[in-house]
ZADO-1210 file (C-alpha; in nm, 4 decimals, padded with zeros to 6 digits):
<atoms>
<atom x="-02.9162" y="01.5142" z="-00.0205" code="MET" pos="1"/>
<atom x="-02.6346" y="01.6341" z="-00.2415" code="ALA" pos="2"/>
<atom x="-02.4445" y="01.7685" z="00.0607" code="VAL" pos="3"/>
<atom x="-02.4750" y="01.4456" z="00.2086" code="ASN" pos="4"/>
<atom x="-02.3435" y="01.2686" z="-00.0643" code="ALA" pos="5"/>
<atom x="-02.0313" y="01.4860" z="-00.1063" code="GLU" pos="6"/>
<atom x="-01.9789" y="01.4335" z="00.2933" code="ALA" pos="7"/>
<atom x="-01.9698" y="01.0684" z="00.2266" code="GLU" pos="8"/>
<atom x="-01.7361" y="01.1060" z="-00.0375" code="VAL" pos="9"/>
<atom x="-01.4903" y="01.3261" z="00.1417" code="ALA" pos="10"/>
<atom x="-01.4666" y="01.0403" z="00.4416" code="VAL" pos="11"/>
<atom x="-01.4967" y="00.7510" z="00.2384" code="SER" pos="12"/>
<atom x="-01.2003" y="00.4950" z="00.2356" code="PRO" pos="13"/>
<atom x="-01.1343" y="00.5173" z="-00.1051" code="ALA" pos="14"/>
<atom x="-01.0771" y="00.8802" z="-00.1079" code="THR" pos="15"/>
<atom x="-00.9204" y="00.9532" z="00.2477" code="ASP" pos="16"/>
<atom x="-00.5695" y="00.9822" z="00.2054" code="PRO" pos="17"/>
<atom x="-00.4876" y="00.8640" z="00.5636" code="HIS" pos="18"/>
<atom x="-00.6963" y="00.5589" z="00.5241" code="SER" pos="19"/>
<atom x="-00.4460" y="00.3239" z="00.4598" code="TYR" pos="20"/>
<atom x="-00.1289" y="00.5455" z="00.6179" code="LEU" pos="21"/>
<atom x="-00.0502" y="00.2541" z="00.8763" code="LEU" pos="22"/>
<atom x="-00.0183" y="-00.0079" z="00.5912" code="LEU" pos="23"/>
<atom x="00.1952" y="00.2226" z="00.4016" code="LEU" pos="24"/>
<atom x="00.4118" y="00.2863" z="00.6699" code="ARG" pos="25"/>
<atom x="00.4067" y="-00.0651" z="00.7773" code="PHE" pos="26"/>
<atom x="00.4945" y="-00.1686" z="00.3842" code="ALA" pos="27"/>
<atom x="00.7727" y="00.0729" z="00.3627" code="LEU" pos="28"/>
<atom x="00.9571" y="-00.0273" z="00.6703" code="LEU" pos="29"/>
<atom x="00.9684" y="-00.3675" z="00.5501" code="ASN" pos="30"/>
<atom x="01.0428" y="-00.3314" z="00.1923" code="ILE" pos="31"/>
<atom x="01.3695" y="-00.1295" z="00.3018" code="ILE" pos="32"/>
<atom x="01.4475" y="-00.4110" z="00.5564" code="ALA" pos="33"/>
<atom x="01.3878" y="-00.6757" z="00.2822" code="PHE" pos="34"/>
<atom x="01.6087" y="-00.4932" z="00.0563" code="ALA" pos="35"/>
<atom x="01.8981" y="-00.4869" z="00.2862" code="LEU" pos="36"/>
<atom x="01.8387" y="-00.8584" z="00.3586" code="VAL" pos="37"/>
<atom x="01.8735" y="-00.9196" z="-00.0211" code="ALA" pos="38"/>
<atom x="02.1545" y="-00.7195" z="-00.0540" code="LEU" pos="39"/>
<atom x="02.3367" y="-00.9110" z="00.2485" code="ALA" pos="40"/>
<atom x="02.2242" y="-01.2473" z="00.0619" code="PHE" pos="41"/>
<atom x="02.3908" y="-01.1145" z="-00.2772" code="ALA" pos="42"/>
<atom x="02.6971" y="-01.0458" z="-00.0925" code="ASN" pos="43"/>
<atom x="02.6912" y="-01.3906" z="00.0960" code="GLY" pos="44"/>
<atom x="02.6754" y="-01.2486" z="00.4494" code="LEU" pos="45"/>
<atom x="02.3263" y="-01.4458" z="00.5118" code="ILE" pos="46"/>
<atom x="02.5030" y="-01.8033" z="00.3893" code="GLN" pos="47"/>
<atom x="02.8089" y="-01.6678" z="00.6152" code="GLN" pos="48"/>
<atom x="02.5715" y="-01.6032" z="00.9085" code="ALA" pos="49"/>
<atom x="02.4383" y="-01.9772" z="00.9011" code="PHE" pos="50"/>
<atom x="02.7805" y="-02.1383" z="00.8035" code="ASP" pos="51"/>
<atom x="02.9302" y="-01.9522" z="01.0993" code="ALA" pos="52"/>
<atom x="02.7055" y="-02.1570" z="01.3461" code="ASP" pos="53"/>
<atom x="02.7511" y="-02.5133" z="01.3924" code="ALA" pos="54"/>
<atom x="02.4742" y="-02.5313" z="01.6297" code="THR" pos="55"/>
<atom x="02.2047" y="-02.4008" z="01.3830" code="ARG" pos="56"/>
<atom x="02.0724" y="-02.1587" z="01.6639" code="PHE" pos="57"/>
<atom x="02.0804" y="-01.8761" z="01.4376" code="VAL" pos="58"/>
<atom x="01.7969" y="-02.0634" z="01.2320" code="ALA" pos="59"/>
<atom x="01.6080" y="-02.0900" z="01.5365" code="VAL" pos="60"/>
<atom x="01.6180" y="-01.7252" z="01.6122" code="ILE" pos="61"/>
<atom x="01.5197" y="-01.6421" z="01.2388" code="ALA" pos="62"/>
<atom x="01.2042" y="-01.8645" z="01.2998" code="LEU" pos="63"/>
<atom x="01.0946" y="-01.6789" z="01.5934" code="VAL" pos="64"/>
<atom x="01.1562" y="-01.3551" z="01.4163" code="PHE" pos="65"/>
<atom x="00.9611" y="-01.5023" z="01.1293" code="ALA" pos="66"/>
<atom x="00.6649" y="-01.5819" z="01.3821" code="ALA" pos="67"/>
<atom x="00.6900" y="-01.2528" z="01.5145" code="GLY" pos="68"/>
<atom x="00.6707" y="-01.0574" z="01.1784" code="LEU" pos="69"/>
<atom x="00.3980" y="-01.2702" z="01.0587" code="ALA" pos="70"/>
<atom x="00.1773" y="-01.1850" z="01.3853" code="LEU" pos="71"/>
<atom x="00.2662" y="-00.8235" z="01.3235" code="THR" pos="72"/>
<atom x="00.1498" y="-00.8186" z="00.9794" code="THR" pos="73"/>
<atom x="-00.1946" y="-00.9695" z="01.1151" code="TRP" pos="74"/>
<atom x="-00.2081" y="-00.7040" z="01.3594" code="ARG" pos="75"/>
<atom x="-00.1303" y="-00.4205" z="01.1393" code="VAL" pos="76"/>
<atom x="-00.3945" y="-00.5423" z="00.8609" code="MET" pos="77"/>
<atom x="-00.6783" y="-00.5669" z="01.1406" code="TRP" pos="78"/>
<atom x="-00.5789" y="-00.2389" z="01.3104" code="THR" pos="79"/>
<atom x="-00.5821" y="-00.0746" z="00.9792" code="SER" pos="80"/>
<atom x="-00.9123" y="-00.2357" z="00.8733" code="SER" pos="81"/>
<atom x="-01.0606" y="-00.1310" z="01.2313" code="GLN" pos="82"/>
<atom x="-00.9254" y="00.1999" z="01.2088" code="LEU" pos="83"/>
<atom x="-01.1040" y="00.2711" z="00.8802" code="ASN" pos="84"/>
<atom x="-01.4353" y="00.1494" z="01.0190" code="LYS" pos="85"/>
<atom x="-01.4051" y="00.3416" z="01.3248" code="ALA" pos="86"/>
<atom x="-01.3402" y="00.6783" z="01.1064" code="ARG" pos="87"/>
<atom x="-01.6528" y="00.6203" z="00.8762" code="ASN" pos="88"/>
<atom x="-01.8588" y="00.4503" z="01.1484" code="PHE" pos="89"/>
<atom x="-02.1286" y="00.2383" z="01.0180" code="ASP" pos="90"/>
<atom x="-02.3614" y="00.0606" z="01.2973" code="PRO" pos="91"/>
<atom x="-02.4670" y="-00.1640" z="01.0295" code="ALA" pos="92"/>
<atom x="-02.1195" y="-00.2701" z="00.9729" code="GLN" pos="93"/>
<atom x="-01.9588" y="-00.5333" z="01.2385" code="PRO" pos="94"/>
<atom x="-01.6417" y="-00.3785" z="01.3871" code="SER" pos="95"/>
<atom x="-01.4868" y="-00.3205" z="01.7289" code="ARG" pos="96"/>
<atom x="-01.6062" y="00.0507" z="01.7269" code="ALA" pos="97"/>
<atom x="-01.9672" y="-00.0863" z="01.6607" code="ALA" pos="98"/>
<atom x="-01.9414" y="-00.3005" z="01.9546" code="ARG" pos="99"/>
<atom x="-01.7602" y="-00.0638" z="02.1698" code="TYR" pos="100"/>
<atom x="-02.0333" y="00.2133" z="02.0888" code="ILE" pos="101"/>
<atom x="-02.3161" y="-00.0189" z="02.1380" code="THR" pos="102"/>
<atom x="-02.2152" y="-00.0988" z="02.4932" code="SER" pos="103"/>
<atom x="-02.1467" y="00.2518" z="02.5887" code="VAL" pos="104"/>
<atom x="-02.4523" y="00.4044" z="02.4288" code="SER" pos="105"/>
<atom x="-02.6880" y="00.3567" z="02.7472" code="THR" pos="106"/>
<atom x="-02.4168" y="00.4187" z="02.9709" code="LYS" pos="107"/>
<atom x="-02.3028" y="00.7169" z="03.1970" code="ASP" pos="108"/>
<atom x="-02.0037" y="00.9220" z="03.1974" code="ALA" pos="109"/>
<atom x="-01.8199" y="00.7554" z="03.4645" code="GLN" pos="110"/>
<atom x="-01.9337" y="00.3915" z="03.3060" code="SER" pos="111"/>
<atom x="-01.8034" y="00.5033" z="02.9616" code="ARG" pos="112"/>
<atom x="-01.4653" y="00.6200" z="03.1314" code="GLN" pos="113"/>
<atom x="-01.4242" y="00.2872" z="03.2701" code="THR" pos="114"/>
<atom x="-01.5303" y="00.0949" z="02.9466" code="MET" pos="115"/>
<atom x="-01.2742" y="00.3018" z="02.7624" code="ALA" pos="116"/>
<atom x="-01.0012" y="00.2010" z="02.9901" code="SER" pos="117"/>
<atom x="-01.0774" y="-00.1480" z="02.9493" code="GLY" pos="118"/>
<atom x="-01.0734" y="-00.0780" z="02.5766" code="LEU" pos="119"/>
<atom x="-00.7424" y="00.0471" z="02.5842" code="ARG" pos="120"/>
<atom x="-00.6099" y="-00.2674" z="02.8089" code="LEU" pos="121"/>
<atom x="-00.7559" y="-00.4876" z="02.5516" code="GLU" pos="122"/>
<atom x="-00.6326" y="-00.3805" z="02.2418" code="LEU" pos="123"/>
<atom x="-00.2993" y="-00.3133" z="02.4319" code="SER" pos="124"/>
<atom x="-00.2361" y="-00.6465" z="02.5425" code="GLN" pos="125"/>
<atom x="-00.3429" y="-00.7667" z="02.2021" code="ASN" pos="126"/>
<atom x="00.0101" y="-00.6366" z="02.0679" code="ILE" pos="127"/>
<atom x="00.2059" y="-00.7166" z="02.3771" code="THR" pos="128"/>
<atom x="00.3152" y="-01.0326" z="02.2772" code="VAL" pos="129"/>
<atom x="00.4968" y="-00.8929" z="01.9998" code="ILE" pos="130"/>
<atom x="00.7175" y="-00.7008" z="02.2411" code="ARG" pos="131"/>
<atom x="00.7817" y="-01.0263" z="02.4214" code="HIS" pos="132"/>
<atom x="00.8712" y="-01.1776" z="02.0831" code="ILE" pos="133"/>
<atom x="01.1197" y="-00.9046" z="02.0091" code="GLY" pos="134"/>
<atom x="01.2827" y="-00.9145" z="02.3582" code="SER" pos="135"/>
<atom x="01.3192" y="-01.3086" z="02.3344" code="SER" pos="136"/>
<atom x="01.5155" y="-01.2405" z="02.0145" code="LEU" pos="137"/>
<atom x="01.7835" y="-01.0811" z="02.2313" code="VAL" pos="138"/>
<atom x="01.7951" y="-01.3038" z="02.4881" code="PHE" pos="139"/>
<atom x="01.7902" y="-01.6109" z="02.2362" code="LEU" pos="140"/>
<atom x="02.0990" y="-01.3983" z="02.1036" code="GLY" pos="141"/>
<atom x="02.2889" y="-01.3933" z="02.4193" code="LEU" pos="142"/>
<atom x="02.2153" y="-01.7572" z="02.4847" code="ILE" pos="143"/>
<atom x="02.3822" y="-01.8456" z="02.1442" code="GLY" pos="144"/>
<atom x="02.6599" y="-01.6207" z="02.3053" code="THR" pos="145"/>
<atom x="02.6679" y="-01.8476" z="02.6187" code="VAL" pos="146"/>
<atom x="02.6285" y="-02.1921" z="02.3998" code="ILE" pos="147"/>
<atom x="02.9405" y="-02.0576" z="02.1673" code="GLY" pos="148"/>
<atom x="03.1752" y="-01.9782" z="02.4454" code="PHE" pos="149"/>
<atom x="03.0931" y="-02.3071" z="02.6013" code="ILE" pos="150"/>
<atom x="03.1875" y="-02.4923" z="02.2706" code="ILE" pos="151"/>
<atom x="03.5109" y="-02.2750" z="02.2331" code="ALA" pos="152"/>
<atom x="03.6118" y="-02.3748" z="02.6082" code="LEU" pos="153"/>
<atom x="03.5179" y="-02.7134" z="02.6085" code="SER" pos="154"/>
<atom x="03.7569" y="-02.8033" z="02.3119" code="GLY" pos="155"/>
<atom x="04.0531" y="-02.6211" z="02.5408" code="VAL" pos="156"/>
<atom x="04.2518" y="-02.8843" z="02.7532" code="ASP" pos="157"/>
<atom x="04.5092" y="-02.7137" z="02.9565" code="PRO" pos="158"/>
<atom x="04.7032" y="-03.0132" z="03.0162" code="ASP" pos="159"/>
<atom x="04.7752" y="-03.0590" z="02.6304" code="LEU" pos="160"/>
<atom x="04.8187" y="-02.7120" z="02.5258" code="ALA" pos="161"/>
<atom x="05.1593" y="-02.7663" z="02.5152" code="GLY" pos="162"/>
<atom x="05.1554" y="-03.0491" z="02.2707" code="GLU" pos="163"/>
<atom x="05.1963" y="-02.9275" z="01.9053" code="ALA" pos="164"/>
<atom x="04.9502" y="-03.1955" z="01.7567" code="GLU" pos="165"/>
<atom x="04.6721" y="-03.0830" z="01.9867" code="THR" pos="166"/>
<atom x="04.6985" y="-02.7287" z="01.9081" code="ILE" pos="167"/>
<atom x="04.5224" y="-02.7414" z="01.5613" code="GLY" pos="168"/>
<atom x="04.2085" y="-02.9059" z="01.7196" code="PRO" pos="169"/>
<atom x="04.1797" y="-02.6640" z="02.0102" code="MET" pos="170"/>
<atom x="04.2082" y="-02.3508" z="01.7930" code="VAL" pos="171"/>
<atom x="03.9397" y="-02.5303" z="01.5523" code="SER" pos="172"/>
<atom x="03.7367" y="-02.5549" z="01.8590" code="ALA" pos="173"/>
<atom x="03.7882" y="-02.2194" z="01.9784" code="LEU" pos="174"/>
<atom x="03.7238" y="-02.0477" z="01.6446" code="ILE" pos="175"/>
<atom x="03.4106" y="-02.2535" z="01.6056" code="ALA" pos="176"/>
<atom x="03.2572" y="-02.1400" z="01.9506" code="GLY" pos="177"/>
<atom x="03.3405" y="-01.7986" z="01.8849" code="MET" pos="178"/>
<atom x="03.1795" y="-01.7649" z="01.5636" code="SER" pos="179"/>
<atom x="02.8410" y="-01.9123" z="01.7155" code="THR" pos="180"/>
<atom x="02.8757" y="-01.6861" z="01.9957" code="ALA" pos="181"/>
<atom x="02.9356" y="-01.3727" z="01.7771" code="LEU" pos="182"/>
<atom x="02.6805" y="-01.4546" z="01.5002" code="THR" pos="183"/>
<atom x="02.4025" y="-01.5651" z="01.7290" code="THR" pos="184"/>
<atom x="02.4489" y="-01.2281" z="01.9176" code="THR" pos="185"/>
<atom x="02.4672" y="-01.0147" z="01.5907" code="LEU" pos="186"/>
<atom x="02.1681" y="-01.2157" z="01.4242" code="VAL" pos="187"/>
<atom x="01.9535" y="-01.1537" z="01.7521" code="GLY" pos="188"/>
<atom x="02.0303" y="-00.8091" z="01.7831" code="GLY" pos="189"/>
<atom x="01.9283" y="-00.6940" z="01.4523" code="VAL" pos="190"/>
<atom x="01.5987" y="-00.9161" z="01.4146" code="LEU" pos="191"/>
<atom x="01.4956" y="-00.7429" z="01.7415" code="ASN" pos="192"/>
<atom x="01.5657" y="-00.4049" z="01.6040" code="ILE" pos="193"/>
<atom x="01.3536" y="-00.4688" z="01.3011" code="TRP" pos="194"/>
<atom x="01.0845" y="-00.6654" z="01.4843" code="LEU" pos="195"/>
<atom x="01.0598" y="-00.3533" z="01.7497" code="MET" pos="196"/>
<atom x="01.0380" y="-00.0986" z="01.4460" code="ALA" pos="197"/>
<atom x="00.7578" y="-00.3023" z="01.3411" code="ASN" pos="198"/>
<atom x="00.5699" y="-00.3166" z="01.6818" code="TYR" pos="199"/>
<atom x="00.6429" y="00.0777" z="01.7415" code="GLN" pos="200"/>
<atom x="00.4672" y="00.1229" z="01.4367" code="LEU" pos="201"/>
<atom x="00.1684" y="-00.0982" z="01.5351" code="LEU" pos="202"/>
<atom x="00.1837" y="00.0833" z="01.8764" code="SER" pos="203"/>
<atom x="00.1187" y="00.3902" z="01.7409" code="THR" pos="204"/>
<atom x="-00.1677" y="00.2559" z="01.4991" code="GLY" pos="205"/>
<atom x="-00.3120" y="00.0966" z="01.8077" code="THR" pos="206"/>
<atom x="-00.3414" y="00.4108" z="02.0254" code="ALA" pos="207"/>
<atom x="-00.4816" y="00.6065" z="01.7126" code="ARG" pos="208"/>
<atom x="-00.7490" y="00.3377" z="01.7027" code="LEU" pos="209"/>
<atom x="-00.8233" y="00.3563" z="02.0762" code="ILE" pos="210"/>
<atom x="-00.8691" y="00.7064" z="02.0371" code="ASN" pos="211"/>
<atom x="-01.0685" y="00.6953" z="01.7557" code="THR" pos="212"/>
<atom x="-01.3161" y="00.4517" z="01.8931" code="ILE" pos="213"/>
<atom x="-01.3140" y="00.6651" z="02.2357" code="VAL" pos="214"/>
<atom x="-01.3842" y="00.9917" z="02.0833" code="GLU" pos="215"/>
<atom x="-01.6530" y="00.8170" z="01.8461" code="ARG" pos="216"/>
<atom x="-01.8267" y="00.7001" z="02.1357" code="GLY" pos="217"/>
<atom x="-01.8140" y="00.9910" z="02.3286" code="GLU" pos="218"/>
<atom x="-01.9607" y="01.1980" z="02.0250" code="ASP" pos="219"/>
<atom x="-02.2632" y="00.9642" z="01.9715" code="LEU" pos="220"/>
<atom x="-02.3253" y="00.9177" z="02.3279" code="ALA" pos="221"/>
<atom x="-02.3501" y="01.2895" z="02.3945" code="GLY" pos="222"/>
<atom x="-02.5536" y="01.3560" z="02.0420" code="ALA" pos="223"/>
</atoms>
C-alpha cells in the first residue's frame, strides 16, 4: 500500500513538473507579447496606428485577432486539462482519454489503429480554425492595403494636377491612403505572427495529447 501511495503522489498533477507546462509556455509567450504591446502603447505607437487608418480597418483586424486569441486560450486550457487526465488516467473521471479507452477496450489491433486515426483527425481539426483565423489576418491586412491604394488614387485627378490649389487636397488624399495601406499591412502581419506562435504551441500540445491517449489505450488494451 505504501508503494502504491508513493506512485500516486509521483504522478499526481500537483507534483508532476510537466502537468502545466503547456499553460506555462502559453502564459510566458503572451506575457512577453502583451509587454511589447504595452511598450508600444506607452510610446504612442498603438494610437498612431489607429489614427493613421481613416477606414478603421485596423480595428477590424484587431477584433479578429482578439477572437482568435480567446479561442486559442480556451483550447490551450482544455488541452492542458485533458493531457493531465490522460497522464493520470482514472476511468471514473470523465475525460477524452476515458471515452477513447472505453471505445477501444474491446477492439482488435486494426480497429484500434483506425480509431486512433479518427482521434488524431478529430483533435487536429478542432484547432484548425485558429490557423485559418491567423491566415485571415494576413489577408485582411492585404485588403486594407488595397483599400488604402484606392483611397490614395481616388483623390488624384490628373486633369487638375497642374493647378496649385488642387495640389494640397490631392497630397492629403494620397497620404491618407498610403497610411491606411501601410498600417493595415503592418498590423495584420504582426498579429498573424503572434497568433500563429500560439497556434504552434497549441498544435504541439495537441499532438502530445493524442499520443498520450493512444499510448494509454494501447497499454490498457494489451494488459
